[in-house]
C-alpha positions in Angstrom: 2.7 15.0 17.6 0.1 13.3 15.4 -1.0 16.7 14.2 2.6 17.5 13.1 2.9 14.2 11.4 -0.3 14.7 9.4 0.1 18.4 8.5 3.7 18.7 8.0 3.8 17.5 4.5 0.8 19.5 3.6 2.1 22.6 5.0 5.4 21.8 3.3 3.7 21.4 0.0 1.9 24.8 0.5 5.3 26.5 1.3 6.9 25.1 -1.9 3.9 26.4 -3.8 4.3 29.8 -2.3 8.0 30.0 -3.5 10.2 28.1 -0.9 13.1 25.9 -2.5 11.3 22.9 -3.7 13.8 20.2 -3.2 15.4 21.5 -0.1 12.0 22.3 1.6 10.5 18.9 0.6 13.5 16.8 2.0 13.3 18.8 5.3 9.6 18.2 5.6 9.7 14.5 4.7 12.8 13.8 7.0 10.9 15.7 9.9 7.9 13.5 9.3 9.9 10.4 9.3 11.6 11.6 12.6 8.3 12.1 14.4 7.0 8.8 13.2 10.0 7.0 14.5 9.5 8.6 17.9 5.7 7.6 17.9 6.8 4.2 16.9 9.3 4.0 19.8 7.0 5.3 22.4 3.8 3.3 21.4 2.7 1.1 24.2 1.6 -2.3 22.6 0.7 -3.6 26.1 -1.7 -0.7 26.7 -5.4 -1.5 27.0 -6.2 1.6 25.1 -6.4 0.6 21.3 -5.6 4.1 20.1 -2.8 6.4 21.4 -1.8 10.0 20.7 -5.4 10.5 20.0 -7.2 13.8 19.7 -10.7 14.9 18.9 -12.4 18.1 17.8 -15.9 18.2 17.2 -17.2 20.2 14.1 -20.9 19.1 13.9 -21.6 17.8 17.5 -25.3 16.8 16.7 -23.9 14.5 13.9 -20.9 13.4 15.9 -18.7 14.6 13.2 -15.4 15.8 14.1 -11.6 15.8 13.2 -10.7 12.8 15.3 -7.3 11.3 14.9 -5.2 8.5 16.8 -3.0 5.6 16.2 -3.2 1.9 17.0 -0.7 -0.7 16.0 -2.1 -1.0 12.4 -2.4 2.6 11.6 1.0 3.2 13.2 2.6 0.8 10.9 1.1 2.3 7.9 2.0 5.8 8.8 5.7 4.6 9.2 5.5 3.1 5.7 4.2 6.3 4.3 7.1 8.4 6.1 9.8 6.0 4.8 8.6 5.8 1.2 8.0 9.5 1.1 11.7 10.3 2.1 12.9 7.9 -0.7 10.4 9.2 -3.3 11.4 12.9 -2.6 15.2 12.0 -2.6 15.0 10.1 -5.9 13.1 13.0 -7.6 16.1 15.1 -8.3 15.8 18.2 -10.7 12.5 18.6 -12.7 12.7 20.4 -15.9 9.3 22.2 -15.7 7.2 23.1 -12.7 9.7 21.7 -10.1 7.8 23.2 -7.2 4.4 21.8 -8.4 5.8 18.3 -8.7 7.3 18.2 -5.2 4.1 19.7 -3.8 2.2 16.9 -5.5 4.4 14.2 -3.9 3.8 15.9 -0.4 0.0 16.1 -0.9 0.0 12.4 -1.6 2.0 11.8 1.4 -0.1 13.9 3.7 -3.3 12.6 2.3 -2.2 8.9 2.9 -1.1 9.8 6.5 -4.2 11.6 7.2 -6.3 8.7 5.9 -4.3 6.2 8.1 -4.6 8.5 11.2 -8.2 9.4 10.9 -10.8 8.0 13.2 -13.7 9.8 11.7 -15.3 8.2 8.6 -15.7 11.7 6.8 -12.0 12.6 7.1 -11.0 9.1 6.5 -12.6 9.4 3.1 -11.7 13.0 2.6 -7.9 12.7 3.1 -7.8 9.7 0.5 -9.4 11.9 -2.0 -6.9 14.7 -1.4 -4.2 12.2 -2.3 -5.8 11.0 -5.4 -5.9 14.4 -7.3 -2.1 15.1 -7.4 -1.7 11.4 -8.4 -3.7 12.2 -11.7 -1.6 15.4 -12.1 1.8 13.7 -11.8 0.9 11.2 -14.4 -0.8 13.6 -16.9 1.8 16.3 -16.7 5.1 14.7 -16.0 4.5 11.1 -17.1 6.0 9.2 -20.0 4.6 7.2 -22.8 0.8 7.4 -23.4 0.5 9.4 -20.3 -2.9 11.1 -21.1 -4.6 7.8 -21.7 -3.1 6.5 -18.5 -4.1 9.5 -16.5 -7.7 9.3 -17.8 -7.9 5.6 -17.1 -6.7 5.9 -13.6 -9.0 8.9 -13.0 -12.2 7.1 -14.3 -11.4 3.7 -12.4 -10.5 5.3 -9.0 -13.4 7.9 -9.3 -15.8 5.2 -9.8 -14.2 3.0 -7.0 -14.3 6.1 -4.6 -17.9 6.7 -5.6 -19.0 3.1 -4.8 -17.0 3.3 -1.7 -18.8 6.5 -0.6 -22.2 4.6 -1.1 -21.0 1.9 1.1 -20.0 4.3 3.8 -23.3 6.2 3.5 -25.3 2.9 3.7 -23.3 1.9 6.8 -24.1 5.1 8.4 -27.8 4.9 7.5 -28.1 1.4 8.7 -27.2 2.4 12.3 -30.2 3.4 14.5 -30.6 7.2 14.6 -29.8 7.6 18.3 -26.5 5.6 17.8 -25.4 7.3 14.5 -21.8 8.5 14.8 -18.6 9.1 12.4 -16.3 8.0 15.1 -14.8 4.6 14.3 -14.3 3.7 17.9 -18.0 4.1 18.6 -19.0 2.5 15.3 -17.8 -0.9 16.7 -20.6 -0.8 19.3 -23.4 1.0 17.2 -22.7 -1.5 14.1 -23.7 -4.5 16.3 -27.3 -3.8 15.6 -27.1 -3.9 11.8 -29.0 -6.8 10.6 -27.1 -9.6 8.5 -28.9 -8.9 5.3 -27.9 -5.2 5.5 -24.3 -6.1 6.4 -24.0 -8.3 3.2 -25.0 -5.2 1.0 -22.9 -2.8 2.9 -19.9 -5.2 2.6 -20.3 -5.8 -1.1 -20.2 -2.1 -1.8 -17.2 -1.7 0.5 -15.4 -4.8 -1.2 -16.1 -3.3 -4.7 -15.1 0.3 -3.6 -12.0 -0.6 -1.8 -11.2 -3.5 -4.3 -11.1 -1.0 -7.2 -8.7 1.1 -5.3 -6.6 -1.8 -4.5 -6.6 -3.1 -8.0 -8.5 -6.4 -7.0 -9.1 -8.7 -9.9 -10.9 -8.0 -12.3 -10.7 -4.3 -11.6 -7.0 -4.2 -11.8 -6.3 -3.1 -15.3 -5.7 0.7 -14.4 -2.7 -0.1 -12.3 0.1 -1.4 -14.6 -0.6 1.2 -17.2 -0.7 4.0 -14.7 2.6 2.9 -13.0 4.4 2.4 -16.3 3.4 6.1 -17.3 3.9 7.7 -14.1 7.1 9.3 -12.9 9.2 6.9 -10.6 8.6 8.9 -7.4 4.9 8.9 -8.2 4.7 5.1 -8.7 6.8 4.7 -5.6 4.2 6.7 -3.5 1.1 5.2 -5.1 2.0 1.6 -5.3 3.9 1.6 -2.1 1.7 3.6 0.1 -1.7 5.0 -1.3 -2.9 1.8 -2.8 -2.7 0.2 0.6 -5.6 2.5 1.6 -8.2 0.0 0.3 -6.6 -2.8 2.1 -6.4 -0.7 5.3 -10.1 0.3 4.9 -11.1 -3.3 4.7 -9.2 -4.2 7.8 -10.3 -1.2 9.7 -14.0 -1.3 8.8 -15.1 -4.6 7.3 -14.4 -7.2 10.0 -15.3 -5.3 13.1 -18.4 -3.7 11.7 -20.1 -6.0 9.2 -18.5 -9.6 10.0 -21.7 -11.3 8.6 -21.2 -9.6 5.3 -17.5 -10.6 5.3 -18.5 -14.3 6.0 -21.2 -14.3 3.3 -19.1 -13.0 0.5 -15.9 -15.1 1.5 -16.1 -17.5 -1.4 -16.3 -14.6 -3.9 -13.2 -13.0 -2.3 -11.2 -16.2 -2.5 -12.0 -16.7 -6.2 -11.0 -13.1 -7.0 -7.8 -13.1 -4.8 -6.8 -16.2 -6.9 -7.2 -14.1 -10.0 -4.7 -11.7 -8.6 -2.2 -14.4 -7.8 -2.5 -16.8 -10.5 -4.0 -15.1 -13.6 -2.3 -11.8 -13.0 1.0 -13.6 -12.2 0.9 -15.3 -15.5 0.3 -12.1 -17.2 3.2 -10.6 -15.4 5.5 -13.2 -16.9 4.5 -12.2 -20.4 5.5 -8.6 -20.1 8.3 -7.2 -22.3 8.9 -4.0 -20.4 10.4 -3.6 -16.9 8.0 -1.0 -15.8 4.8 -2.9 -17.0 6.1 -6.1 -15.3 6.7 -4.2 -11.9 3.1 -2.9 -12.3 1.5 -6.2 -12.7 3.7 -7.8 -10.0 2.4 -5.2 -7.6 -1.2 -6.2 -8.5 -0.3 -9.9 -8.1 1.0 -9.3 -4.6 -2.3 -7.7 -3.6 -3.8 -11.2 -3.8 -1.6 -12.4 -1.0 -2.8 -9.6 1.3 -6.4 -10.4 0.5 -5.8 -14.1 1.4 -4.7 -13.0 4.7 -7.9 -10.8 5.1 -10.0 -13.7 3.9 -8.5 -16.0 6.5 -10.1 -13.9 9.2 -8.0 -14.9 12.1 -5.3 -13.0 14.0 -2.5 -14.7 12.3 -3.7 -14.2 8.7 -4.7 -10.5 9.4 -1.3 -9.8 11.0 0.5 -11.3 8.2 -1.6 -9.2 5.7 -0.7 -6.0 7.7 2.9 -6.9 7.7 3.0 -7.7 4.0 1.4 -4.3 3.2 4.4 -2.7 4.9 6.8 -5.0 3.3 5.4 -4.9 -0.2 5.3 -1.0 0.1 9.0 -0.8 0.8 10.1 -3.4 -1.7 8.0 -2.1 -4.7 9.2 1.5 -3.9 12.9 0.2 -4.1 12.1 -1.6 -7.5 10.3 1.5 -9.0 13.3 3.7 -7.9 15.9 1.5 -9.6 13.5 1.3 -12.6 13.2 4.9 -13.0 17.0 5.5 -12.9 17.3 2.9 -15.6 14.9 4.7 -17.7 16.6 8.0 -17.0 20.0 6.8 -18.1 19.0 4.5 -21.0 15.9 6.1 -22.2 13.9 2.8 -22.3 12.6 -0.1 -20.1 12.1 -2.8 -22.9 13.8 -6.0 -22.3 14.9 -6.4 -25.9 16.7 -3.0 -25.8 18.6 -3.7 -22.6 21.2 -6.2 -21.4 24.4 -6.3 -19.5 23.6 -3.3 -17.5 25.0 -4.8 -14.4 28.5 -4.0 -16.0 27.9 -0.3 -16.3 25.7 -0.1 -13.2 26.9 -2.7 -10.7 25.5 -1.0 -7.6 22.1 -0.7 -9.3 22.2 -4.3 -10.5 23.0 -5.4 -6.9 20.2 -3.6 -5.5 17.7 -4.5 -8.0 18.7 -8.2 -7.4 18.1 -7.6 -3.7 14.7 -6.0 -4.4 13.9 -9.0 -6.7 14.7 -11.4 -3.8 12.4 -9.3 -1.4 9.6 -9.6 -3.9 10.0 -13.3 -4.4 10.0 -13.9 -0.5 13.2 -15.2 0.4 13.9 -16.1 4.0 15.4 -13.3 6.1 13.7 -10.5 4.1 10.3 -8.8 5.1 7.9 -10.4 2.5 8.9 -13.9 3.6 7.8 -13.4 7.3 4.6 -11.9 6.2 3.7 -14.5 3.6 4.5 -17.2 6.0 2.0 -15.9 8.5 -0.7 -15.4 5.7 -0.3 -19.1 4.4 -0.4 -20.5 7.9 -3.3 -18.3 8.8 -5.3 -19.3 5.7 -4.5 -23.0 6.0 -5.4 -23.0 9.8 -8.9 -22.0 8.8 -9.5 -25.2 7.1 -7.6 -27.2 9.7 -10.0 -25.9 12.4 -12.9 -27.0 10.4 -11.4 -30.6 10.4 -12.4 -31.2 6.6 -11.4 -30.2 3.1 -12.1 -26.5 2.4 -11.7 -23.9 -0.2 -8.8 -22.3 2.0 -6.7 -25.3 1.5 -7.1 -25.0 -2.2 -6.5 -21.2 -2.1 -3.5 -21.8 0.1 -1.9 -24.4 -2.2 -2.6 -22.3 -5.3 -1.3 -19.2 -3.5 2.0 -21.0 -2.9 2.5 -21.5 -6.7 2.5 -17.7 -6.8 5.7 -17.7 -5.2 7.1 -19.8 -8.1 5.5 -17.5 -10.5 7.1 -14.5 -8.8 10.6 -16.1 -9.1 10.1 -16.7 -12.8 9.2 -13.0 -13.7 11.7 -11.4 -11.3 14.6 -13.5 -12.2 13.8 -13.2 -16.0 13.6 -9.5 -15.7 17.1 -9.4 -13.8 18.5 -11.4 -16.5 17.3 -9.4 -19.3 18.2 -6.0 -18.0 21.5 -6.6 -16.0 23.0 -9.8 -17.3 24.3 -10.9 -20.6 25.9 -8.9 -23.5 26.0 -5.2 -23.0 23.4 -3.6 -25.1 24.3 -0.4 -27.2 22.0 1.7 -24.9 23.9 0.6 -22.0 27.2 1.5 -22.9 28.9 4.3 -20.9 25.8 4.6 -18.6 26.8 5.8 -15.1 26.0 4.1 -11.9 23.9 5.6 -9.1 25.8 8.3 -7.2 26.4 8.5 -3.6 23.5 10.8 -3.0 21.1 8.3 -4.5 22.4 5.5 -2.5 21.3 7.0 0.9 17.6 6.5 0.3 18.3 3.0 -0.9 20.2 2.2 2.2 17.0 3.5 4.2 14.7 1.0 2.1 17.2 -1.9 2.5 17.6 -1.5 6.1 13.9 -1.3 6.7 13.1 -4.8 4.8 16.1 -6.3 6.6 14.9 -5.1 10.1 11.4 -6.4 9.4 12.8 -9.7 7.8 14.9 -10.5 10.8 12.8 -8.9 13.6 9.1 -9.2 12.3 8.0 -9.1 16.0 8.8 -5.3 15.7 5.6 -4.9 13.7 3.6 -7.9 14.8 3.7 -6.8 18.6 2.2 -3.6 17.7 -0.3 -4.9 14.9 -1.6 -8.1 16.5 -3.5 -6.4 19.5 -5.6 -4.5 17.1 -7.1 -7.7 15.6 -7.3 -9.5 18.9 -9.5 -6.6 20.0 -11.7 -7.1 17.0 -12.2 -10.9 17.8 -12.7 -10.2 21.5 -15.3 -7.6 21.0 -17.2 -9.8 18.6 -16.9 -13.0 20.7 -15.2 -14.8 17.7 -13.1 -17.8 18.6 -10.8 -17.3 15.8 
């Protein structure tokens, strides 16, 4: 099953490049991946003592313990489910492409396959290689099919993410080299035991490289400037997949590698991370308010919400980490929904500048309703997916200081992070007012609403965020055992 989940989008992309009908083949492939992932989600045993299920391993270089090893625990299962859901929505929203249609759909599927492969890999080499596979089509989608200053945006994201990937590679190499020769392995399951012998000084250096490398990929402040421009220039389906799925790779990597393998490094650089994540929440949040175009506003809002996830990671306890993982899923679904509506508005009006829009809710009532719903999800209203995740993060972060029984930076970070909710409400409601309310602008007259076919993927995204919002335990029960295993193995009381 797991091989089918990983390779179906890749094989489907190759079939499209060989001449298969692009849209039909892509839809069938993405729906098959979603169906298989839902089966895996349903049959996943969260009470099992085995951390990874559906696992399989094929040794390629036995003396190096390098092999194609895959498996799913609760964390990776949820991320694969996110990838499958957003892929279906992105492919469905693509529609007809004027030039090189087959290549466009193939690029989307390569991004999906690379992300799923990275989330499923238990081998460091393939964990890194699958992510690199997903980056290449991202550059192509922006540079060939993008809008605005697409060349500059494509080069900027290429340079930033290439540097981030290179620094990440250095960190992974240093991690491997820091393990005694007889214990060296690429298997993440065995690395937990082997990495226990890494001295604290080496852990600090390894973690700093991992934090910078993954941080660039995630758009951690101040390495964030590539993201808004890239998402504003990218086609909507590409923005949906990258912001919704692929950008979560860096966060997933930190959750998967940093805490269980280099905990001393995580603790040493914690103050630095708290300062940087507050830059994401407060500084980038204020910059988001100042945006005058919907696509740039959504790009900056995506960067801002990464600060909440980093806060859950920084908390370093089961509650905070679980909240971070749930928010990765919730944000991926909500930002995909918002970028989808944004793309349709651009397609119908030719612009996303606030000054050129207004009253669009009268011409596109369904789109206005859905964008409002997506805005409420992003703000974090109760009953929606982001709310459940953010509550866990804030309680998890504040409890760190509470356990220390003294005033601590986590209390300050939590209070400042709560102000980010207010900032989110300001820029989201302002955008909704400028685009969908007020007097009907000239560009918005006679614009058609979303058709029935486009409402189906919207229903999928909305149903997902409602299910997680009302039943967060459906994810928590699968994710929490992963992090409990981290602290049990490390003997950490938190």
